[in-house]
N, C-alpha and C positions, 0 to 999 in steps of 0.2 A: 399370581406372582411367580415368575420363573425361578426355578431352583438353581442353586450354584452349579450343579452338574449340567443342567440345560444351558445355562449361560456359557459354561466352559466349552460345551460342544459346538454351539453356534458361533462363538466368537472367542477363540483361545488367546485373549490378550486382555490387558487392563481395560476396564469399561469406561474409557474416556476418549472422546473423539470429536472432531470438527466435521460438520457437514457443509459442503459447498454447493449451492444451488446454481448450476450452470445455466439453467433457463432464465433465472433472474439476472445473472451476469449478462446474458445476451440482451435481455430487455433493457438493462441500463445502457449498454452500448448503443442500442437503437435509439434511446432517448437523446444521447449525445449526437448521433448521426442526424436525427430529425432537427436538432437545434441548429447545427452548423450547415445542414443541407449540402449543396454542392460547392459552397464557398471555400471549404477547407478540407484537406485530407485529415485523417485521424491517425495519430500515433498512440496506440494503446500502451500505457506505461505498465510494465510487469516487473519492475525492479523489486528487490527485497522479497523475492518469491511471491510476486504479485500481491504485495502488501499482506503477506502471510497466507494467501489463499491457494498457492500452488501455481508457479509460473508456467509450467509446461501445459497442464490441463487448461488453464485459463487462456493461454496464448492459442492453443488449438481451437478453442471455441471462438475467440475473437477473430481468428483467421477465417473460420467458417462464416462469420458474420460480416466479413469484408474489411477488416482492419487493414490500413494501407502500410503502416509501419509499426514496429515495436520499439519501446524505449526501455533500456535496462541501465543499471548503474555501471556494471563492470563487464569487461570482456568475458570473464568466467561465466557470468549469467547468460550472455549472448551465446556462447558456445554450447551451453546446456540446451538452449532452444534449437540451435542448428542440429545437434545430435538427436533431438526429438523429432526432426523433420520439418521444422518451421522454415519456410523459404522466403518470407517477406523481408524487406530491408529492416535491419536492426541498428539502432543508434545507441552507442555506449556513452551515456550522458556524463559520466565522470572522466571520460577519456580512456587512457590505458596506462599501464605501468611499464617501467623500463624492461625491454626484452619482449614486449607483447605486440609490437607493431606488425611483425611478420604473421602472428596468429590472427590479427585482425584481417589482414589481406587474405590469408588462407581460408578463413571462414566467411569471407564476404561481409565483414562488419564495417560499419561506418563510425569512426571515432569522432568525438567532440575534441576540438583542438583549442587550446588557450595559451600555449607557449610556443616560442619559435623552435626550441629544441624538439618539441613533439613533431613539428613539421619536418624537421631534419630526419627524425627516426622513421616516419612514415614514408618520406621520399626515398630513403635508402632501401627500405624493405620493398617498396614498389618497384624500384629500379631492378633489384635482384630478381623479382618475380616477373618482370617484363610487363607491368600493367600501370595504368593510371589509377591512383587511389582517391576515392571520394572522401571528403571530410566535411564536417560542419564546424564552423568557427563560432565559439561562444563569446559574446560581448557582455561585459559586466556593466550594466546600466544603472546599478544601484543596489544590487543584492549584496555585493561585497565578498562573495565567495569565489567561485571559479569564474574565469572569463578575462579577456583582454579589456582593460579599462576603456570606456567610451572615449575618454579624452586623450588616449595614447594609441589610438587605432591606426593612425597614418603610418607610424613607424612599422607596425606589424604588417600592414598591407604592403608596404614597400619591400618587406623581406620575402614576400611570397614568390617573387620572380626567380629566386634562387632555387626553387624546388619544382622543377618541371614535371615531376611525376605525381604531383598532388593537385587535385582539382577541388576548389571550394564549391561544393554543391549545395551548401546550406548555411544560413546565418540564424543564430538563435540568441535569446536571452531568457532570464527567468524572473518573473514578477515576484517581488518580495512580500507584498501585502495587498493583493488585489481583493481580498475579502474584507478589508477594513476601511470603512468610509473615512475614518480619521486620517488615513494614510493616502487618500486619493491624490493629493499633490505629488507624492512620490510615484504613484502608478502612472500618472499623466507624464511626469518627467521621464520615466523609464520608456514609455512608448515613444515619446518624442526623440529621446536619445537613440533608440533602436532605428527609427526612421532615418536619422542622420547617419548612423552606421551603415545602413544599406546604401545611402547616397555616396559615402566614402568609397565603398567597394565598387560601385558602378562607375564612379569617376575614374577609378583605376582600371576599368575595363573588365571587371568581374561581374558575372550575372548568375548569382546563386539561384538554383531552382527552388529551394525550400526556404521559406521565411517563417519562423515560428517563435512565439513567446507566451502563448496562452496556456496556463495550467488549468486545473478544474475551476478555480475561482475566476480566472480570466474568461473562460468559456461562458460562464453564466453571468458574470458581472460587468464585462467590458467587451462589447462586440467589436470595438475598434482594435482590440488586441489580437484578433484571430490570425492575421497574416494569411498564408495559404495552407497552413497545417496547424493543428492544435494537439495538445498533449494531455488528455484526460488521465488522471490517476485515481484518486480516491473515489470520485463519483462513479466510476465503473464498478466499484465494489459496494455501492450503496452507502458510502460514507460522505455525508454532506453537511450535516447540521452544524459542525464546528469548523468547516472549511470554506463554505460559500458565504457570500454577503448575506446579512440578515434579511435583506429585501427579497431574497429568493425563498418563498415560503413553501412551495409545493412543487418540486421539480420532477415528481413522478419517478423517483429513484428508491430502490428498496435494498436492504442489506442482503448480502450473499452468504455470509458465514453464520452458522450457529454452532455453539459449543455445548456438548452434553457430557454427563458422567452418570454414575449410579451410586446409590448409597451402599457402602460396604460394612457399616456398623451402626447400630442404634443402641443408645444406653441412656438410662435416666440418671440425672445429676441432681442432687438435693439442693434446696435453696441455700445460698451463701457460699457455695463451692465455686472455685475458679477453674477455668479450663484454658488450655493452650499455653504457649510460651509467654512469660512475663506477667501472668496473672492480669491480663488486660480486660477480661470478661468475668464477671461474677454473676451467677444465676440469682435472679431476684425472686424466683419461684422454683418449684420442682420442675425441671425442664428435660425434654427429650432431645438429645443431641445426636445428630447424624454425622458420620465421617465420610468425606468424599475423597476419592483417589486422584486429586489434582492439587497442584501447588504452584508456587511462584516460579519454579524451574519450567513449568509448562506454560508460563505466561499469565497465570491467574495471580495478579500482582499482590504483593504484601500490603500495598496501600488500600486494598479492599477490606482489610481486617476491620471487623466491627462496623462496617459502613455499607457494604454492598448487600444485595439480595439475590437469591436464586429463585427458581420456580419448581415446586414439587407438587404433583397432583393438582395442578391448576391453582396453587396458592403461593404467594410470595413468602419466602422464608429468609430470615436474616443470616448473614455470615457472622459468626461469633468467635471471639478469640482471634489470635494472630494467624493469618495464612502462613503455613510453613512450606518448606521446599517441595514436599510431595503430597501433602494432605491439607484439607480444609474442613472446618467444622461449621455446621449450620444448626439453627434451632428450629426443630420441626414440631414443637409442642402443639401448635395450632393447625397442623396439617391433618385433617381427618383421614384415618385409615392408612397412614404412612407405613410402609413396610421395607424390609431389607431388599435391596436390588432395584428399588424404584428409580426411574429415570429422573434426572435433575437437569434443568436448563440453566446454564450459566450465562449464555449470550445468544441472542436471536429469538426465534419464534418458539413458543411452547407447543408441542404437538397435541397435548391433551386439550388445551384451550388456546386456539390461534389468536384470540384477542389479547393475550398476554405476551409481552415481549420484553427483552432486556437489550437496549441499544448499546453499541460500542461507545457512542457519544456520552451516554449516561455513566458508563464505567470510567470513561476518560475523565469526566468531570470530578468523579469521586477521588481519583488519584492525582488530579492536577496535571493532566497531560492531554494528548490529542487522540482522537479515535484511531488514527493510523497506527499509533504505538500499541494500542490494544490488540488489533488483528495481526500486526507484524510480530508481536511478542508471543503469539501462540507457538509453543516450542516444537521442535522436530520430533519429539517422542509422542506427540499427539497426532495420530493418523488423520489424514484428510479423506473423507468419504465424499465422492462426487455423485450428486443426484440430479 
């Protein structure tokens, strides 16, 4: 067992960290590439800090593996990639905010457009810069969020001629429920509406280069949705069990993130005593309780209280009591030889016994959410270690 002094010397920080396996990230990308072949380009989606995995490091690896485009939500995220040396085209999926059109042009970003006033802003900024600005127009085919409604597209296309410094280089939509067989009629309607939208643009003389609508579920569940570019997100990070159609049983994708911490206190609690906020756990026997330096501010959700498990010395140990902001308690009574400073696996592969793992999908099920929220939620004060 390492001493406190040894731990302090080798790692002068709180012993809680996330490990990101870049080789597995690359392997997942190659699986997507193998699936779509030469039919479609790949836009690697690295929004939300690459689903919590670290946008810059992940984008660098995707670039090395041949990603054609990158997808982010915000221009701020795209500028971070540019400042890190990423040169591939970057699409800002949520568009841009007032005052950011010039920044999009300055940093060679492609914004998604879904309102006429956005066209006006890009056109003005492009005129001032003396360039023609590429944009992708988003069509709302049934998701109901962003996008020009499919049945109101003609008016929007008719307005394009007023903006000579804007070029529509792409058309896109987003599938609402491509993973759900019960919603297949909607998915089919969305694909049909998108085809009609492409026809409307072509009838008006526009020939967008990029046509894309397939997210992770579309890539794996609906071949006809690929267009000539696909937008994988969660599958790149090995998150698929709760986002792909159930018919996809073994896509050869593996998780990229693991989350670890160490025991910082051990104490015996007598039978009948409660621990943690709200007295939600009462020891039914004399119990050895370990304290972990991680809590819900770090993304280890309060919903895991009294429900999740961690791995200690190759043994699953239950979370007991309420997860608090900075600390979590586990019951290690049944963990042979447990000691202070032992490593604890909260998510991912256990190093002591690689056959044991905790999946993001399993944690998501416990707290009633999606695996994406589990990895996105790992907080900024948890350092990412790239291996």
